[in-house]
N, C-alpha and C positions, 0 to 999 in steps of 0.2 A: 504493500500500500504506500502511496506517496505520502511522505511526511508533511502534513499540512502546516507544521510550524514553519517550514521553509517558505510557504506561501505567505504566512503572516509576516515573516521577516521581510520578504520582498515588497509587501504593500505598506510597510510602516517605516522603512529606513531610507535615509538619504545618503546612500553609499555609492556615489556616482562611479568612481573608478572601479569598484568591485563588481557592480551589477551591469554596467553599460559599456564595457571596454570597446566592443565592436563599433557601436554607434557614436562613440565619443572621439574617434580619431579626427585630427584636424582636416577641415574641408576648405576649399577655396572660396574666397568672397565672391559675391555676385559681380559680374563684369559690366553690369548696366550703368547705373549712375552712382559713382563713388564720391559724390560731393559731401563734404563734412563742413559744417558751419561752426567753427570753434568759437566765434564771437557769442554764441548762445550760452556759453558756460559762464556762470557767475561765481566769483570768488567767495569762499566761506572762511570766516575767521574762527579759529579754534582757541584763541587766546583766553577767552572768558565766556561765561554764559551770556552776559549782556552784549558782548561783541558778536557772538554767534547769533543771538536773537535778532540783532539789527541786520546782519548780513543775509539772514534767511527769511526776512519778512515777506518778500513777494511769494515765496513758496508756501509759507504758512497761510497766506490769504487764499491761495488756491485750495489748500487742504481744508481750510475751515468751512468751506461750503459743502463738504461731504459728510456722510454719516459714518462711514468706516474708512479708516486709514491703515494701510499695511506698511509697516516700517521693516524693510528687509535687511538681511545681513548676508554678505557674500561668503562669510565663514561663520561657524558657530563659536569662534573663539577670538574675536578681534576687539581689543579694549575700546578703540575709537568708535566702532559701530555701536557699542553699548552706550558710551558717553553721549554721543550726539543724538542718539534716539531718546535717551533720557531727557535731554534738553528740549527736543522737539515735542515729546510727550508733555512735558511741563508747560510749554507754551500753549499747546492745544487744549490742555485742561484749564489753564488760567484765563485764556483769552477767547477760546472757541467753545467752551462748554462740554468738552469730552469727559465722560464719566466712567468708562470701562477701559482697562488695560489688560489685554489678553495675551497669553504666551502659547507658543508651540509646546504645550505641556498638557498633562492629563487633566481632563475636565474636573474630576472630583478632587484631585490634588489642589487645583486652583481654588475650589470651593472651601476646602479645609484651610488652606493658607489664608484666604481672605477672612475666614471666620475668626482667625486668631491674630491677624495682622495688627489690629487696633487695640490689642491687649498688651500686657507686660511681658508676653512670651519673647524669648530670645530670638531675634531675627535670623541669625546664622543657623540656629537649630531648625527653625521653620523651613528655611530654604533647603537645607540638607535632607529634610524629611519629605518635602512636598514638591521639590523642583528637580528636574533631571540635571545631570552634572554640567551640561552646557550652560545652564543658568546660574550655577553655584560659583559666582565670582564677585569680587568686590565692586565691580561696575554695576551689576544688577542690584546689588545691595544698596548702592547709592540711590537708585530709582525708588526702591521699596522704602528706604528710610525717609525719602521726601514724601512719598505717599502717606506714610504714617503721620508725618508732621502736618501735611495738608488736611488729612481727615480729622485731626485733633482740633482744628480751628474752623472747619466748614460743616454746615448742616448737610449739604449735598456731598456725599462721600464718593471717593473713587473706589470702584470695585475691581478686584483682581480676578481674572478668569483663566481657565485653561480651555483649549478647544480641541485637544488631541485625545488619544486613548493609547495607553501603553500598559500600565499596571491596573489590576482590577480590585485589589483589596482596599484601596482608598474609596472606591465606590461603595463597597460594603460598609465601610465606616461611616460614610455620609448617610447612607440609607438608615443605618441604626440610629444615628443622631436625630434624623428627621422624625422617626417614629418613637423616639425614646419616651415621650410623655403621652403616648396614645395607646388605647387598648388594641394592640396589633398582634395578639398571640397567634391568630390564624395565619400570619405570615411566616411563622417559625420554620415549618417543614420545607417550604420552597427556599427560604433564605439559607438553610443549612446545606442544601444541595449546591446552591450557587457559591457559597463561601468555600466549600471544599474544592470545587472546580476552579474557582478563582485563585486560591492559594497554589494549586497544582500548576496552573498555567503561568502564574507569576514566577514560580520557582523555575519552571522550564525555561522561561525567558532569561532569567539570570544565569542558568546553567549553560546556555549557548555561548557564553563568553569564556567558558573553560574548555580548553583543548582536550583535556583528558576526562571530561565528564562522562559518567556512566549512568546518567539519568535516563529513565524510560520515556523518551520523547513520543513514541508511538501511543503510549497510554494517554498522553495529553489530548490526542485527537478525539477519542471517545469521551473523555471527561468533559472537555470543552463543548462538545456537541450537546450533551445532556445539560450542561450548565446553561447554554443558550435557551434550551426549551424551558428549563425551570425559571429563568429570568423572564421570558415572555409570559409564562403563567403568572408569575408574581406581579408583573406590570398590569395584567388584566384584573388581578385581585385588588390592587391598589385603586385602579380606576373605578371599581364597583364598591369601594369601601365608603365609610362615612368620614374619612379624613377631610380636613379643611382644603379648599381648592388650591391654596398656595402650597400646602404641604404635598398634595397630590402632584402638582406641577414639578416641584423640586425632586420628589421621588422618581417621577418619570424620567427626568434628565439623568439622574444617577443610574437608573436601570437601563436606560438607553445606552449609556456609555459602556455598561457591562456587556450588553448585546453586541455593540460595535467591536469590542475586543474578542468576544467569542465567535463573531460572525464568519471569519475565514474557515473555521472548522465546520460550522453548521452549513454554510453555503456549499462547501465541498461535498458533504454527505448528501445534500439535497439537490446537487447539480445545478445550483443557482449561480448567476454571474456575480462575482465578488465586487463590492463597492470599493472604490479607490480611497486611499487615505485622504487625499485632497478633497474629495467629495464629502467625506465625513466631517472634516474640519470646517468646511464651508457650511454644512448643514447645522453643526453645533453652534456656529457663530450666529446663524439665522434664528435659532431658538433663543439664544441669549438676547438678541436684538429685539425680541418681542416686548421687552420691558419698555413701557412708555418713556419717551425722551432719551432712550439709550443712544450714545455716540461712542464708538469703540475704536481704540488703537490696538493693532495686533503686532506683536513682535514674533517674527518667524524667519526662516531662511528665505532668501531671494526667490528661490525656485518655487516655493509654496505660494508666496504672495504675488508672484508674477501673474499677469493676465493670460499668459499662455505657457504651457509646459515646455520642457526640453526633451531631447532624444525622441523626436517625432511625437511629442505630446504624451509620452509614456510616463514621465515623472513631473510632478508639480502641477501648478495651475489652480490652486485654491482661489487665487485672486480672480481668475476668469469666471469661476463658478459664482463667486460673490457678486461679480459685476452683473451676471444674469439675474441673480436674486434681488439685487439692489441697483437697478439701472440708473446711471448717472450719479450714483451715490457712493462709489468706491474709488479710492485713490491709492495707487501702488508706488512706493519709493524703493528703488533698488540701491544697494551700496556696494562699492568695490574698492580694491586696493591693488598695489603692484609689488611692493617690497616690504621687508621687515619680518615679523614673526606672527604666528597665530597659535592658539591653543587647540589641541585636538587629542583624541584618544586612539589607541591601537585596538581597543576592544570593539567588536563589530556591532554590538547591541546597545542601544541607549538605555542607561539605568541611572539610579541615584548615586552610584559609586564608581563610575568610570574614572580612571586616573586621567586628568587633563594636564598635558605637558606642552611646553612651547616648542614649535618647529619653525624652521626658516621657510619663507615663501619662495617658491621657484621663480626664476626669471620669466616674465610673461612670454607666451608663445609669439613668435614673429607673425605679424599681420593681424594680431588679435585686437579686440577693443581695449584690452588691458594695456597692451603696448602703446597703442595710439594715445590713450588718455594719460599714460605715464610720461609721454613726450610733450605734453602741453604745458603752458606756463601756469605757475601757481602750485601750492602744496595741496590745496583742497578746493573743490568747486562742485557745483551742481548744475544741472541743465534739464530742459524739456527735451527728451529724445527726439520728438518729431521735429523740433526746431534745429537741433544739433545734427540730425541725420535726415535731411530733407529728401534724399534720394532713396531712403529705405534700404540702405546697405546692410548686408548680412556679413558678420564677422564672427570669429571665434570669441567666446567669453568664458571666463573661468567660474566654475561653481564647485566650491569645496564643501564636502560633506563633513561627517564626524571625524573621519580619519585624517592622517597627516599628509596624504598625497595632494600636491598642488601643481603637479606637472601636466603634461599633455593630456593624460587620461581624464583630467578634471574639466575639460573644455567641451563645449558644443557650439555649433554655429547658430547664431540668433540675429534677428532684426530687433534691436532693443526697442524700437518704436512700438512693437507688438507686445512688449513685456511690461514696460513701466510708464507711468505718467511723469516721473522725474527720476533722476539718477544722481547719486552723491558719490563722488570719487575722492579718496584720500590716498595720496601717493605712497606714503610710508606709514606703516601702522605697527602695532605691537600686540603681543599675546595678552589676552585677558588674565587677570590675577585670580587664581582659584582661592576659595575660602580656606582658611586653615582648619 
């Protein structure tokens, strides 16, 4: 039998060099119109928050008219990407009324982090428990520290969200908290089945990072299939219960996230087409956005937030799906760099404990967007891709995943006009600093 865990891994990881070697080989740029308008690039000051705010004002005005802003990252471990996105998020909250900041992180982990963020709980401990390793750095902590300070003095709070699915036990914890003060004994049998399957799948996910693991991955297939069925049953029980409407809605989101994690196994057994990770993240975002007055900022990889996927649209494209759900109300910002260092892990599966170390960025591939941008004047700048690339030129662009590979295999040929509404480029950057 095919190991369905492999399917789950393929649909949830951003491991470009490992999964897409053949399609990621350098391709020639289009020979049609190679006109590039470098004057469209606007300098960005990184000297201070106030200087940055002033230099980025025209971009903020464009963003401010939208309901959802995707703030991308060209690597999962670049300090400057975190820093400048924190500053952009702060401006959007203070000046444009944004009230949700969502991460490429598990939905229920986001719920749990948010529920404790405005308490005296230690922030580093919360991050290590509820955020994947790619977010466990001092730069993300700076954003969350500011969120805590902002929430302490404002009636309209900022909510931290997750839009992804990885681990399932946090969903179990959220569900238990939601029904803690309700007469919900009739949920116990279904919940016990779900919790057992959830713990088993979470453990199997962790075990895939061990080369010598003797874990029975085949047993995960059957366990997760029945876990999905039990979750669907429990969701129907909740819908038919006498729980308050708000509690029902919150329970549904937690249970939905569980089903999303179990779904690759269930879909395989039922011969159903599997939903893509990007479709699921877009759908989760749309559910959170049902809150009246919600305006969301999303922190995720460039590929996810782009309006079009890469490798023949096989990877990424959450942004494109959001654009269909929220016409004229989604804005995608991509970020890139050319030299310096970045943080990455050699472990193939994203967890809470991946060791994040600094690695040097490879020299940009000749003829790539990265090389072209690195040759322009200024240390940092942003531009509207349509104005910068009026001829719709296609060039290689680098997309670094969790791993340390930043060479040729991390590239794909793209027309950036189709990907982003704006692009922020910083020539020399540094690895994010992991929490101690």
